VEXDREN-2710 file (C-alpha; in Angstrom, 1 decimal):
% VEXDREN-2710
k/r/px/py/pz
1/MET/109.6/94.1/73.6
2/VAL/106.9/93.0/71.2
3/ARG/103.2/93.5/71.9
4/HIS/100.3/92.1/70.0
5/CYS/98.6/94.8/68.0
6/SER/96.1/92.9/65.9
7/ALA/93.1/94.9/64.8
8/ARG/90.8/92.0/65.3
9/ARG/88.2/92.1/67.9
10/GLY/87.4/89.1/70.1
11/THR/83.8/87.9/70.1
12/SER/84.3/85.9/72.1
13/PHE/81.7/76.7/77.8
14/GLY/77.7/58.7/84.2
15/CYS/81.3/60.4/83.5
16/LEU/83.9/57.8/82.6
17/LEU/87.3/58.3/84.0
18/VAL/90.3/57.2/81.9
19/VAL/92.3/55.3/84.4
20/THR/95.2/54.4/82.2
21/LEU/96.8/57.8/82.3
22/GLY/100.6/57.8/82.4
23/VAL/102.9/60.6/83.4
24/PHE/103.1/63.7/81.3
25/ALA/105.2/63.3/78.2
26/ARG/108.3/65.3/77.6
27/PRO/107.2/68.3/75.7
28/ALA/107.8/68.2/72.0
29/ALA/109.4/71.6/72.2
30/ALA/112.1/70.2/74.5
31/SER/113.8/68.6/71.5
32/GLN/113.9/72.0/69.9
33/PRO/115.3/74.4/72.5
34/ASP/115.2/77.4/70.1
35/ALA/111.4/77.0/69.9
36/VAL/111.0/78.0/73.5
37/PRO/112.5/81.3/74.8
38/VAL/113.6/79.6/78.0
39/ASP/115.7/82.4/79.4
40/ARG/113.2/85.1/78.5
41/PHE/110.4/83.3/80.3
42/ALA/112.7/82.4/83.2
43/ARG/113.8/86.0/83.6
44/LEU/110.2/87.1/84.1
45/ALA/109.9/84.8/87.0
46/LEU/113.3/85.5/88.4
47/ASP/112.5/89.2/88.4
48/CYS/109.5/88.8/90.6
49/VAL/109.7/85.7/92.9
50/HIS/111.6/87.7/95.5
51/ARG/110.2/91.1/94.6
52/GLU/108.0/92.0/97.5
53/TYR/106.4/95.2/96.3
54/PRO/104.0/96.1/94.8
55/ASN/101.9/93.5/96.5
56/LYS/98.2/92.6/96.7
57/ILE/97.4/90.3/99.6
58/ALA/94.2/88.5/100.2
59/HIS/94.6/88.5/103.9
60/VAL/92.1/87.9/106.8
61/LEU/93.3/89.8/109.9
62/ASN/92.6/88.1/113.1
63/GLY/94.4/90.7/115.2
64/ASP/97.0/93.5/115.3
65/GLU/99.7/90.9/115.1
66/ASP/98.6/90.0/111.6
67/VAL/99.5/93.4/110.3
68/ARG/102.9/92.3/108.8
69/PRO/104.7/92.5/105.5
70/PRO/104.1/89.8/102.9
71/ARG/107.6/88.3/103.4
72/GLU/106.7/87.5/107.0
73/LEU/103.1/86.3/106.3
74/THR/104.0/83.8/103.5
75/PRO/107.8/83.6/103.3
76/ALA/108.0/81.1/100.4
77/PHE/105.5/82.8/98.1
78/TYR/105.5/86.5/98.8
79/GLY/106.7/87.9/95.5
80/CYS/105.2/88.4/92.0
81/PHE/102.5/90.8/93.3
82/ASP/100.2/88.1/94.8
83/TRP/100.5/84.6/96.3
84/HIS/99.1/82.6/93.4
85/SER/101.4/84.4/90.8
86/SER/104.3/83.6/93.1
87/VAL/103.4/80.0/93.2
88/HIS/103.1/79.6/89.5
89/ALA/106.3/81.6/88.9
90/HIS/108.1/79.0/91.0
91/TRP/106.4/76.3/88.9
92/LEU/107.7/78.0/85.7
93/LEU/111.2/77.9/87.1
94/ALA/110.9/74.2/88.0
95/ARG/109.4/73.4/84.7
96/LEU/112.1/75.1/82.6
97/VAL/115.0/73.8/84.7
98/ARG/113.6/70.3/84.5
99/PHE/113.5/70.3/80.7
100/TYR/116.2/72.8/79.9
101/PRO/118.9/72.1/82.5
102/ASP/121.7/73.6/80.4
103/ALA/119.9/77.0/79.8
104/ASP/121.8/80.1/80.8
105/SER/119.1/80.8/83.4
106/ALA/119.1/77.3/85.0
107/GLY/121.6/78.2/87.8
108/SER/119.7/81.3/88.8
109/ALA/116.4/79.4/88.7
110/ARG/117.8/76.6/91.0
111/ALA/119.1/79.2/93.4
112/ALA/115.7/81.0/93.5
113/LEU/113.9/77.7/94.1
114/ALA/116.3/76.8/96.9
115/ARG/115.9/80.1/98.5
116/SER/112.1/79.8/98.6
117/LEU/111.4/76.2/99.1
118/THR/112.9/75.6/102.6
119/ARG/111.3/73.6/105.4
120/ALA/111.2/76.7/107.6
121/ASN/109.4/78.8/104.9
122/ILE/106.9/76.0/104.3
123/VAL/106.1/75.6/108.0
124/ALA/105.2/79.3/108.1
125/GLU/103.1/78.8/104.9
126/VAL/101.2/76.0/106.6
127/GLN/100.6/78.0/109.7
128/TYR/99.2/80.8/107.6
129/PHE/96.9/78.5/105.7
130/GLN/95.5/77.0/109.0
131/ALA/94.9/80.3/110.8
132/PRO/91.3/81.1/111.6
133/GLY/89.2/82.6/108.8
134/ARG/91.5/81.3/106.0
135/ALA/89.7/78.1/105.1
136/GLY/89.1/79.4/101.6
137/PHE/92.5/81.1/101.0
138/GLU/93.5/81.0/97.3
139/ARG/90.7/78.5/96.6
140/PRO/90.7/77.1/94.0
141/TYR/93.1/78.8/91.7
142/GLY/96.2/79.3/93.9
143/VAL/95.7/76.0/95.6
144/ALA/95.5/74.3/92.2
145/TRP/98.8/75.9/91.1
146/LEU/100.4/74.8/94.4
147/LEU/99.5/71.2/93.6
148/GLN/100.7/71.6/90.1
149/LEU/104.1/72.8/91.4
150/THR/104.4/69.7/93.6
151/ALA/103.4/67.5/90.7
152/GLU/106.2/69.0/88.7
153/LEU/108.7/68.3/91.4
154/ARG/107.3/64.8/91.9
155/GLU/107.9/64.0/88.3
156/TRP/111.4/65.5/88.2
157/ASP/114.2/62.9/88.8
158/ASP/116.6/65.4/90.5
159/PRO/118.1/65.6/94.0
160/ASP/117.1/69.2/94.4
161/ALA/113.6/68.5/93.2
162/ARG/113.2/65.7/95.7
163/ARG/114.4/68.0/98.5
164/TRP/112.1/70.8/97.5
165/GLN/109.2/68.4/97.1
166/ALA/109.8/67.0/100.6
167/ALA/109.8/70.5/102.0
168/LEU/106.5/71.3/100.3
169/ALA/104.8/68.1/101.3
170/PRO/103.1/69.5/104.5
171/LEU/101.6/72.4/102.4
172/GLU/100.7/70.0/99.7
173/THR/98.8/67.9/102.2
174/VAL/97.0/71.0/103.6
175/ALA/96.1/72.2/100.1
176/ALA/94.7/68.9/99.0
177/LEU/92.6/68.6/102.2
178/GLN/91.2/72.1/101.7
179/ILE/89.8/70.9/98.3
180/LYS/88.5/67.6/99.6
181/GLU/86.6/69.4/102.4
182/TRP/85.2/72.0/100.0
183/LEU/84.0/70.0/97.0
184/PRO/81.3/68.0/98.8
185/LYS/79.8/71.3/99.9
186/LEU/80.1/73.1/96.6
187/THR/76.6/72.8/95.1
188/HIS/77.3/74.4/91.8
189/PRO/80.3/75.0/89.5
190/ILE/81.8/78.4/89.3
191/ARG/81.6/79.5/85.6
192/VAL/83.6/82.7/85.4
193/GLY/86.7/83.8/83.5
194/GLU/88.9/84.6/86.4
195/HIS/90.5/83.0/89.5
196/SER/87.5/81.3/91.0
197/GLN/86.6/79.3/87.9
198/THR/86.3/75.6/88.9
199/ALA/86.9/74.0/85.5
200/PHE/90.5/75.2/85.1
201/ALA/91.4/74.5/88.7
202/PHE/89.9/71.0/88.5
203/GLY/92.1/70.3/85.5
204/LEU/95.3/71.2/87.4
205/ILE/94.2/69.3/90.5
206/LEU/93.2/66.2/88.6
207/ASP/96.5/66.1/86.8
208/TRP/98.2/66.4/90.1
209/ALA/96.1/63.7/91.6
210/HIS/97.2/61.2/89.0
211/VAL/100.9/62.1/89.5
212/ALA/100.6/61.9/93.3
213/GLY/98.5/58.7/93.2
214/ASP/95.8/60.3/95.2
215/THR/92.9/58.1/94.3
216/GLU/90.6/59.7/96.8
217/MET/91.0/63.0/95.0
218/VAL/90.6/61.4/91.6
219/GLU/87.3/59.8/92.6
220/LEU/86.0/62.9/94.2
221/LEU/86.8/65.0/91.2
222/ASP/85.3/62.4/88.9
223/THR/82.0/62.6/90.7
224/ARG/81.9/66.3/91.0
225/ILE/82.9/66.9/87.4
226/ALA/80.0/64.7/86.3
227/ASP/77.6/66.5/88.6
228/TYR/78.6/69.9/87.4
229/TYR/79.3/69.5/83.7
230/ALA/78.1/66.2/82.2
231/GLU/74.6/67.5/81.2
232/ASP/75.7/70.9/80.0
233/ARG/74.4/72.0/76.6
234/GLU/74.9/75.0/74.3
235/CYS/77.5/77.0/76.2
236/PRO/77.3/80.6/75.2
237/LEU/80.7/81.0/73.7
238/GLY/79.5/84.1/71.8
239/TYR/79.2/85.9/75.1
240/GLU/82.9/85.6/75.7
241/PRO/85.1/87.2/76.6
242/SER/84.1/89.3/79.5
243/GLY/86.4/92.3/79.8
244/HIS/88.6/90.9/82.6
245/ASP/88.8/87.3/81.6
246/PHE/92.0/85.3/81.4
247/LEU/90.2/81.9/81.2
248/SER/87.3/80.9/79.0
249/PRO/84.4/79.4/80.9
250/CYS/83.2/77.4/77.8
251/LEU/86.6/76.1/76.6
252/GLY/87.8/75.6/80.2
253/GLU/84.9/73.2/80.8
254/ALA/85.6/71.3/77.5
255/ASP/89.3/71.1/78.3
256/LEU/88.4/69.6/81.7
257/MET/86.0/67.1/80.3
258/ARG/88.4/65.8/77.7
259/ARG/90.5/64.5/80.6
260/VAL/87.7/62.3/81.9
261/ARG/85.7/61.2/78.8
262/ARG/86.9/58.6/76.3
263/THR/87.3/59.9/72.7
264/ALA/83.9/59.0/71.3
265/GLY/82.0/60.0/74.4
266/PHE/83.8/63.3/74.5
267/ALA/83.2/64.0/70.8
268/ASP/79.4/63.6/71.3
269/TRP/79.4/65.6/74.5
270/LEU/81.3/68.5/72.8
271/ARG/78.8/68.6/70.0
272/GLU/76.1/69.3/72.5
273/LEU/78.2/71.8/74.5
274/LEU/79.6/73.8/71.6
275/PRO/77.4/73.1/68.5
276/GLY/78.9/76.1/66.7
277/ILE/82.3/74.8/66.1
278/PRO/82.8/74.8/62.2
279/GLU/82.8/71.5/60.4
280/ASP/83.1/72.7/56.8
281/GLY/86.9/73.3/56.8
282/ASP/86.5/77.1/56.8
283/PRO/87.3/78.2/60.4
284/ALA/87.8/81.9/59.6
285/GLY/86.3/84.2/62.1
286/TRP/85.0/81.5/64.4
287/LEU/86.9/82.5/67.5
288/GLU/89.3/85.4/67.2
289/PRO/92.0/86.5/69.7
290/ALA/91.1/89.2/72.2
291/VAL/92.9/92.6/72.0
292/VAL/94.3/94.4/75.1
293/SER/93.6/98.1/74.9
294/ASP/96.0/99.0/77.8
295/ALA/98.7/96.6/78.9
296/SER/99.5/98.7/82.0
297/ASP/96.1/98.0/83.4
298/GLY/96.3/94.9/85.6
299/LYS/92.7/93.8/84.8
300/LEU/92.6/94.7/81.1
301/VAL/95.8/92.8/80.5
302/HIS/94.0/89.6/81.6
303/LEU/93.0/89.3/78.0
304/ASP/96.6/88.5/77.0
305/GLY/96.4/85.6/79.3
306/LEU/93.0/84.6/77.8
307/ASN/94.7/84.2/74.4
308/LEU/97.3/81.9/75.9
309/SER/94.9/79.8/77.9
310/ARG/92.5/79.5/75.0
311/ALA/95.4/78.3/72.9
312/TRP/96.2/75.4/75.2
313/MET/92.5/74.6/75.8
314/LEU/91.8/74.5/72.0
315/GLU/94.8/72.3/71.5
316/GLY/93.7/69.9/74.2
317/ILE/90.2/69.7/72.9
318/ALA/91.3/69.1/69.3
319/GLY/93.7/66.4/70.4
320/ALA/91.0/64.6/72.3
321/LEU/88.7/64.2/69.2
322/PRO/88.9/61.3/66.8
323/GLY/91.4/61.9/64.0
324/ALA/88.8/62.3/61.3
325/ASP/86.5/64.6/63.3
326/PRO/85.6/67.5/61.0
327/ARG/85.9/70.1/63.8
328/ARG/89.6/69.6/64.3
329/PRO/90.8/72.0/61.6
330/ALA/88.8/74.9/63.1
331/LEU/90.0/74.1/66.6
332/ARG/93.6/73.9/65.5
333/ALA/93.4/77.1/63.4
334/ALA/91.9/79.0/66.3
335/ALA/94.6/77.6/68.6
336/ARG/97.4/78.8/66.3
337/GLU/95.9/82.3/66.1
338/HIS/95.5/82.5/69.9
339/ARG/99.0/81.1/70.5
340/GLU/100.6/83.7/68.2
341/ALA/98.6/86.6/69.8
342/GLY/99.3/85.5/73.3
343/LEU/103.0/84.8/73.0
344/ALA/103.6/88.2/71.3
345/ALA/102.3/89.9/74.4
346/VAL/104.7/88.2/76.9
347/ALA/107.1/90.9/77.9
348/ASP/108.5/92.8/80.9
349/GLU/107.3/96.2/79.7
350/HIS/104.6/96.3/82.3
351/TYR/104.7/94.5/85.6
352/GLU/100.9/94.1/85.5
353/GLY/101.3/91.4/82.9
354/GLY/105.0/90.5/83.2
355/HIS/104.6/89.0/86.7
356/TRP/102.3/86.2/85.5
357/LEU/102.1/85.9/81.7
358/GLY/105.3/83.9/81.5
359/SER/103.7/81.1/83.5
360/PHE/100.8/80.9/81.1
361/ALA/103.2/81.0/78.1
362/THR/105.3/78.2/79.6
363/TYR/102.3/76.1/80.3
364/LEU/101.3/76.5/76.7
365/VAL/104.6/75.9/74.9
366/THR/105.8/73.0/77.0
367/GLU/102.4/71.3/76.6
368/ARG/102.0/70.7/80.3
369/GLY/98.3/70.0/80.1
370/LEU/98.6/67.4/77.4
371/LYS/99.1/63.8/78.1
END
Protein backbone atom coordinates (compact mmCIF):
# COMPACT_ATOMS: atom_id res chain seq x y z
CA MET A 1 0.00 0.00 0.00
CA VAL A 2 1.50 3.26 -1.12
CA ARG A 3 0.93 6.56 0.61
CA HIS A 4 1.83 10.01 -0.57
CA CYS A 5 4.71 11.30 1.51
CA SER A 6 5.68 14.50 -0.24
CA ALA A 7 7.39 17.08 1.91
CA ARG A 8 5.56 19.88 0.19
CA ARG A 9 3.05 21.95 2.07
CA GLY A 10 -0.22 23.02 0.45
CA THR A 11 -0.90 26.78 0.42
CA SER A 12 -3.61 26.40 -0.64
CA PHE A 13 -12.69 30.08 -5.75
CA GLY A 14 -26.31 37.08 -17.86
CA CYS A 15 -24.79 33.35 -17.63
CA LEU A 16 -24.96 31.67 -21.04
CA LEU A 17 -25.85 27.99 -21.02
CA VAL A 18 -24.20 25.77 -23.58
CA VAL A 19 -27.17 23.85 -24.89
CA THR A 20 -25.37 21.67 -27.38
CA LEU A 21 -23.92 19.29 -24.80
CA GLY A 22 -23.77 15.68 -25.79
CA VAL A 23 -23.46 12.63 -23.62
CA PHE A 24 -20.23 12.04 -21.76
CA ALA A 25 -17.47 10.73 -23.96
CA ARG A 26 -15.95 7.34 -23.32
CA PRO A 27 -12.99 7.99 -21.06
CA ALA A 28 -9.65 8.09 -22.82
CA ALA A 29 -8.31 5.70 -20.21
CA ALA A 30 -10.82 3.07 -21.29
CA SER A 31 -8.72 2.32 -24.37
CA GLN A 32 -5.77 1.72 -22.04
CA PRO A 33 -7.04 -0.64 -19.30
CA ASP A 34 -3.64 -0.86 -17.65
CA ALA A 35 -3.81 2.89 -16.98
CA VAL A 36 -6.74 2.43 -14.59
CA PRO A 37 -6.38 0.09 -11.59
CA VAL A 38 -9.93 -1.12 -12.11
CA ASP A 39 -9.89 -4.08 -9.77
CA ARG A 40 -8.12 -2.18 -6.99
CA PHE A 41 -10.65 0.64 -7.07
CA ALA A 42 -13.56 -1.80 -7.38
CA ARG A 43 -12.30 -3.78 -4.39
CA LEU A 44 -12.43 -0.68 -2.19
CA ALA A 45 -16.12 -0.29 -3.01
CA LEU A 46 -16.90 -4.00 -2.79
CA ASP A 47 -15.32 -4.13 0.64
CA CYS A 48 -17.68 -1.47 1.97
CA VAL A 49 -21.03 -1.31 0.14
CA HIS A 50 -22.49 -4.04 2.35
CA ARG A 51 -20.31 -3.41 5.39
CA GLU A 52 -22.69 -1.92 7.92
CA TYR A 53 -20.31 -0.94 10.71
CA PRO A 54 -18.70 1.36 11.64
CA ASN A 55 -21.47 3.70 10.56
CA LYS A 56 -22.21 7.40 10.90
CA ILE A 57 -25.85 8.20 10.24
CA ALA A 58 -27.36 11.66 9.82
CA HIS A 59 -30.70 10.65 11.21
CA VAL A 60 -33.68 12.65 12.48
CA LEU A 61 -35.56 10.59 15.05
CA ASN A 62 -39.33 11.04 14.95
CA GLY A 63 -39.99 8.42 17.63
CA ASP A 64 -38.72 5.27 19.30
CA GLU A 65 -39.54 3.28 16.19
CA ASP A 66 -36.78 5.17 14.33
CA VAL A 67 -34.08 3.68 16.56
CA ARG A 68 -33.07 0.99 14.08
CA PRO A 69 -29.86 -0.25 12.44
CA PRO A 70 -28.69 1.36 9.18
CA ARG A 71 -29.57 -1.71 7.06
CA GLU A 72 -33.22 -1.24 8.04
CA LEU A 73 -33.31 2.55 7.74
CA THR A 74 -31.74 2.76 4.27
CA PRO A 75 -31.47 -0.80 2.92
CA ALA A 76 -29.91 0.12 -0.43
CA PHE A 77 -27.24 2.51 0.86
CA TYR A 78 -26.30 1.52 4.40
CA GLY A 79 -22.63 0.58 3.94
CA CYS A 80 -19.37 2.48 3.45
CA PHE A 81 -19.64 4.33 6.79
CA ASP A 82 -22.30 6.83 5.65
CA TRP A 83 -25.11 7.19 3.13
CA HIS A 84 -23.37 9.43 0.61
CA SER A 85 -20.22 7.29 0.54
CA SER A 86 -22.38 4.23 -0.09
CA VAL A 87 -24.09 6.00 -2.97
CA HIS A 88 -20.90 7.02 -4.71
CA ALA A 89 -19.36 3.59 -4.08
CA HIS A 90 -22.27 2.13 -6.04
CA TRP A 91 -21.59 4.74 -8.72
CA LEU A 92 -17.93 3.61 -8.79
CA LEU A 93 -19.00 0.01 -9.40
CA ALA A 94 -21.42 0.97 -12.14
CA ARG A 95 -18.84 3.23 -13.80
CA LEU A 96 -16.12 0.60 -13.83
CA VAL A 97 -18.33 -2.26 -15.01
CA ARG A 98 -19.73 -0.04 -17.74
CA PHE A 99 -16.31 0.73 -19.20
CA TYR A 100 -14.38 -2.36 -18.13
CA PRO A 101 -16.90 -5.22 -18.42
CA ASP A 102 -14.17 -7.86 -18.70
CA ALA A 103 -12.29 -6.86 -15.53
CA ASP A 104 -11.85 -9.56 -12.90
CA SER A 105 -14.02 -7.57 -10.51
CA ALA A 106 -16.91 -7.06 -12.93
CA GLY A 107 -18.93 -10.08 -11.83
CA SER A 108 -18.68 -9.20 -8.16
CA ALA A 109 -19.55 -5.59 -8.93
CA ARG A 110 -22.68 -6.60 -10.84
CA ALA A 111 -23.72 -8.88 -7.99
CA ALA A 112 -23.27 -6.09 -5.45
CA LEU A 113 -25.31 -3.66 -7.54
CA ALA A 114 -28.05 -6.26 -8.01
CA ARG A 115 -28.17 -6.89 -4.26
CA SER A 116 -28.58 -3.21 -3.42
CA LEU A 117 -30.64 -1.74 -6.24
CA THR A 118 -33.89 -3.64 -5.86
CA ARG A 119 -37.36 -2.15 -6.02
CA ALA A 120 -38.07 -3.10 -2.41
CA ASN A 121 -34.89 -1.45 -1.15
CA ILE A 122 -35.58 1.73 -3.09
CA VAL A 123 -39.18 1.91 -1.82
CA ALA A 124 -37.74 1.92 1.69
CA GLU A 125 -35.21 4.61 0.72
CA VAL A 126 -38.01 6.81 -0.61
CA GLN A 127 -39.99 6.36 2.58
CA TYR A 128 -36.94 7.36 4.58
CA PHE A 129 -36.43 10.49 2.47
CA GLN A 130 -40.04 11.55 2.85
CA ALA A 131 -40.34 11.10 6.61
CA PRO A 132 -40.95 14.24 8.70
CA GLY A 133 -37.88 16.30 9.45
CA ARG A 134 -35.77 14.93 6.59
CA ALA A 135 -36.38 17.51 3.89
CA GLY A 136 -32.67 18.35 3.87
CA PHE A 137 -31.33 14.81 4.12
CA GLU A 138 -27.94 14.56 2.38
CA ARG A 139 -28.51 17.90 0.64
CA PRO A 140 -26.74 18.71 -1.57
CA TYR A 141 -23.75 16.33 -1.65
CA GLY A 142 -25.38 12.94 -1.23
CA VAL A 143 -28.35 13.90 -3.38
CA ALA A 144 -26.00 15.05 -6.15
CA TRP A 145 -24.17 11.72 -6.07
CA LEU A 146 -27.48 9.84 -6.17
CA LEU A 147 -28.40 11.71 -9.33
CA GLN A 148 -24.93 11.03 -10.72
CA LEU A 149 -25.48 7.30 -10.12
CA THR A 150 -28.75 7.39 -12.02
CA ALA A 151 -27.07 9.34 -14.84
CA GLU A 152 -24.46 6.60 -15.13
CA LEU A 153 -27.14 3.96 -15.38
CA ARG A 154 -29.14 5.99 -17.91
CA GLU A 155 -26.13 6.22 -20.22
CA TRP A 156 -25.20 2.56 -19.92
CA ASP A 157 -26.74 0.37 -22.64
CA ASP A 158 -27.06 -2.80 -20.59
CA PRO A 159 -30.08 -4.87 -19.44
CA ASP A 160 -28.96 -4.86 -15.81
CA ALA A 161 -28.37 -1.12 -15.86
CA ARG A 162 -31.84 -0.51 -17.27
CA ARG A 163 -33.37 -2.64 -14.52
CA TRP A 164 -31.40 -0.88 -11.79
CA GLN A 165 -32.23 2.53 -13.22
CA ALA A 166 -35.93 1.64 -13.27
CA ALA A 167 -35.72 0.55 -9.64
CA LEU A 168 -33.98 3.81 -8.70
CA ALA A 169 -36.41 6.02 -10.62
CA PRO A 170 -38.70 6.82 -7.64
CA LEU A 171 -35.73 7.89 -5.52
CA GLU A 172 -34.30 9.86 -8.43
CA THR A 173 -37.59 11.75 -8.69
CA VAL A 174 -37.68 12.52 -4.97
CA ALA A 175 -34.03 13.64 -4.99
CA ALA A 176 -34.53 15.97 -7.95
CA LEU A 177 -37.65 17.44 -6.36
CA GLN A 178 -35.75 18.11 -3.13
CA ILE A 179 -33.24 20.24 -5.06
CA LYS A 180 -35.92 22.04 -7.06
CA GLU A 181 -37.78 23.02 -3.90
CA TRP A 182 -34.61 24.11 -2.12
CA LEU A 183 -32.82 26.24 -4.72
CA PRO A 184 -35.41 29.03 -5.04
CA LYS A 185 -35.14 29.52 -1.28
CA LEU A 186 -31.33 29.37 -1.07
CA THR A 187 -30.34 33.03 -0.91
CA HIS A 188 -26.57 32.53 -0.99
CA PRO A 189 -24.16 29.87 -2.27
CA ILE A 190 -22.37 27.65 0.23
CA ARG A 191 -18.64 28.24 -0.13
CA VAL A 192 -16.99 25.58 2.00
CA GLY A 193 -14.62 22.71 1.29
CA GLU A 194 -16.80 19.88 2.57
CA HIS A 195 -20.15 18.25 1.85
CA SER A 196 -22.38 21.31 1.82
CA GLN A 197 -20.48 23.11 -0.95
CA THR A 198 -22.98 24.08 -3.62
CA ALA A 199 -20.59 24.48 -6.57
CA PHE A 200 -19.46 20.85 -6.67
CA ALA A 201 -22.96 19.50 -6.12
CA PHE A 202 -24.37 21.77 -8.82
CA GLY A 203 -21.85 20.37 -11.29
CA LEU A 204 -22.95 16.80 -10.63
CA ILE A 205 -26.62 17.75 -10.75
CA LEU A 206 -26.26 19.79 -13.93
CA ASP A 207 -24.50 16.92 -15.68
CA TRP A 208 -27.31 14.60 -14.57
CA ALA A 209 -29.97 17.03 -15.79
CA HIS A 210 -28.50 17.03 -19.30
CA VAL A 211 -28.38 13.23 -19.36
CA ALA A 212 -31.92 12.91 -17.96
CA GLY A 213 -33.30 15.65 -20.20
CA ASP A 214 -34.64 17.57 -17.21
CA THR A 215 -34.87 21.03 -18.76
CA GLU A 216 -36.58 22.43 -15.68
CA MET A 217 -33.53 21.56 -13.58
CA VAL A 218 -31.15 22.89 -16.22
CA GLU A 219 -32.97 26.22 -16.34
CA LEU A 220 -33.18 26.48 -12.56
CA LEU A 221 -29.49 25.76 -12.12
CA ASP A 222 -28.58 28.11 -14.94
CA THR A 223 -30.37 30.93 -13.14
CA ARG A 224 -29.02 30.16 -9.69
CA ILE A 225 -25.45 29.68 -10.89
CA ALA A 226 -25.57 33.12 -12.47
CA ASP A 227 -27.08 34.59 -9.29
CA TYR A 228 -24.46 33.03 -7.04
CA TYR A 229 -21.25 33.15 -9.04
CA ALA A 230 -21.34 35.29 -12.18
CA GLU A 231 -20.09 38.46 -10.49
CA ASP A 232 -17.46 36.87 -8.25
CA ARG A 233 -13.99 38.40 -8.21
CA GLU A 234 -10.62 37.58 -6.64
CA CYS A 235 -11.45 34.33 -4.90
CA PRO A 236 -8.94 33.88 -2.04
CA LEU A 237 -7.25 30.71 -3.26
CA GLY A 238 -4.31 31.51 -0.99
CA TYR A 239 -6.53 30.80 2.02
CA GLU A 240 -7.03 27.20 0.88
CA PRO A 241 -7.07 24.56 2.04
CA SER A 242 -8.84 24.52 5.35
CA GLY A 243 -7.73 21.56 7.43
CA HIS A 244 -10.71 19.32 6.64
CA ASP A 245 -11.29 20.24 2.99
CA PHE A 246 -11.85 17.64 0.29
CA LEU A 247 -13.15 20.20 -2.21
CA SER A 248 -11.72 23.57 -3.22
CA PRO A 249 -14.25 26.42 -2.95
CA CYS A 250 -12.40 28.50 -5.56
CA LEU A 251 -11.63 25.76 -8.07
CA GLY A 252 -15.03 24.15 -7.51
CA GLU A 253 -16.72 27.36 -8.55
CA ALA A 254 -14.55 27.66 -11.65
CA ASP A 255 -15.15 24.02 -12.59
CA LEU A 256 -18.87 24.68 -12.37
CA MET A 257 -18.78 27.88 -14.40
CA ARG A 258 -16.85 26.28 -17.26
CA ARG A 259 -19.92 24.07 -17.75
CA VAL A 260 -22.19 27.06 -18.47
CA ARG A 261 -19.97 29.71 -20.08
CA ARG A 262 -18.70 29.65 -23.62
CA THR A 263 -14.93 29.55 -24.02
CA ALA A 264 -14.19 33.26 -24.42
CA GLY A 265 -16.64 34.31 -21.73
CA PHE A 266 -15.28 31.75 -19.32
CA ALA A 267 -11.69 32.84 -19.98
CA ASP A 268 -12.54 36.44 -19.11
CA TRP A 269 -14.56 35.46 -16.05
CA LEU A 270 -11.74 33.21 -14.78
CA ARG A 271 -9.24 36.06 -15.05
CA GLU A 272 -11.40 38.08 -12.67
CA LEU A 273 -11.99 35.16 -10.31
CA LEU A 274 -8.42 33.87 -10.09
CA PRO A 275 -6.06 36.61 -11.28
CA GLY A 276 -3.05 34.83 -9.77
CA ILE A 277 -2.89 31.91 -12.20
CA PRO A 278 0.62 32.14 -13.74
CA GLU A 279 0.86 33.15 -17.37
CA ASP A 280 4.64 33.18 -17.79
CA GLY A 281 5.16 29.49 -18.39
CA ASP A 282 6.67 28.92 -14.95
CA PRO A 283 3.95 27.28 -12.81
CA ALA A 284 6.29 26.09 -10.06
CA GLY A 285 4.89 26.54 -6.57
CA TRP A 286 1.64 28.12 -7.69
CA LEU A 287 -0.65 25.48 -6.15
CA GLU A 288 0.94 22.58 -4.34
CA PRO A 289 -0.72 19.34 -3.20
CA ALA A 290 -1.89 19.10 0.38
CA VAL A 291 -0.21 16.66 2.76
CA VAL A 292 -2.10 14.39 5.16
CA SER A 293 -0.44 14.13 8.56
CA ASP A 294 -2.54 11.19 9.82
CA ALA A 295 -4.42 9.01 7.33
CA SER A 296 -6.23 7.21 10.15
CA ASP A 297 -8.05 10.42 11.10
CA GLY A 298 -11.33 10.57 9.20
CA LYS A 299 -11.25 14.35 8.91
CA LEU A 300 -7.55 14.91 8.24
CA VAL A 301 -7.61 12.35 5.43
CA HIS A 302 -10.03 14.64 3.59
CA LEU A 303 -6.95 16.36 2.16
CA ASP A 304 -6.18 13.26 0.09
CA GLY A 305 -9.58 13.72 -1.51
CA LEU A 306 -8.81 17.40 -2.01
CA ASN A 307 -5.80 16.49 -4.14
CA LEU A 308 -7.97 14.23 -6.30
CA SER A 309 -10.79 16.74 -6.72
CA ARG A 310 -8.39 19.60 -7.39
CA ALA A 311 -6.84 17.48 -10.14
CA TRP A 312 -10.10 16.97 -12.02
CA MET A 313 -11.18 20.57 -11.45
CA LEU A 314 -7.89 21.91 -12.79
CA GLU A 315 -8.15 19.64 -15.81
CA GLY A 316 -11.70 20.80 -16.48
CA ILE A 317 -10.77 24.47 -16.12
CA ALA A 318 -7.75 24.14 -18.42
CA GLY A 319 -9.75 22.28 -21.03
CA ALA A 320 -12.40 25.00 -21.12
CA LEU A 321 -9.89 27.74 -22.02
CA PRO A 322 -8.85 28.65 -25.57
CA GLY A 323 -5.95 26.56 -26.82
CA ALA A 324 -3.51 29.45 -26.77
CA ASP A 325 -4.45 30.72 -23.33
CA PRO A 326 -1.17 31.29 -21.43
CA ARG A 327 -2.67 29.96 -18.18
CA ARG A 328 -3.13 26.44 -19.46
CA PRO A 329 0.44 25.21 -18.74
CA ALA A 330 0.22 26.22 -15.08
CA LEU A 331 -3.22 24.67 -14.68
CA ARG A 332 -2.16 21.41 -16.31
CA ALA A 333 1.08 21.22 -14.35
CA ALA A 334 -0.81 21.68 -11.08
CA ALA A 335 -3.35 19.08 -12.19
CA ARG A 336 -0.58 16.54 -12.79
CA GLU A 337 0.96 17.15 -9.38
CA HIS A 338 -2.36 16.81 -7.61
CA ARG A 339 -3.27 13.70 -9.62
CA GLU A 340 -0.03 11.96 -8.65
CA ALA A 341 -0.36 12.90 -4.99
CA GLY A 342 -4.02 11.95 -4.79
CA LEU A 343 -3.76 8.59 -6.56
CA ALA A 344 -0.78 7.57 -4.43
CA ALA A 345 -2.99 7.88 -1.35
CA VAL A 346 -5.80 5.59 -2.53
CA ALA A 347 -5.40 2.43 -0.45
CA ASP A 348 -7.26 0.19 1.96
CA GLU A 349 -4.84 0.67 4.83
CA HIS A 350 -7.27 2.85 6.75
CA TYR A 351 -11.05 2.58 6.39
CA GLU A 352 -11.32 6.31 7.10
CA GLY A 353 -10.08 7.02 3.58
CA GLY A 354 -10.55 3.65 1.92
CA HIS A 355 -14.35 3.80 2.04
CA TRP A 356 -14.53 6.86 -0.24
CA LEU A 357 -11.25 7.81 -1.93
CA GLY A 358 -11.72 5.15 -4.62
CA SER A 359 -14.81 7.01 -5.86
CA PHE A 360 -12.89 10.25 -6.19
CA ALA A 361 -10.04 8.46 -7.94
CA THR A 362 -12.45 6.81 -10.37
CA TYR A 363 -14.15 10.13 -11.12
CA LEU A 364 -10.73 11.55 -11.93
CA VAL A 365 -9.14 8.80 -14.02
CA THR A 366 -12.27 8.02 -16.06
CA GLU A 367 -12.80 11.74 -16.76
CA ARG A 368 -16.42 11.64 -15.69
CA GLY A 369 -16.75 15.39 -15.35
CA LEU A 370 -15.32 16.19 -18.77
CA LYS A 371 -17.53 16.44 -21.84
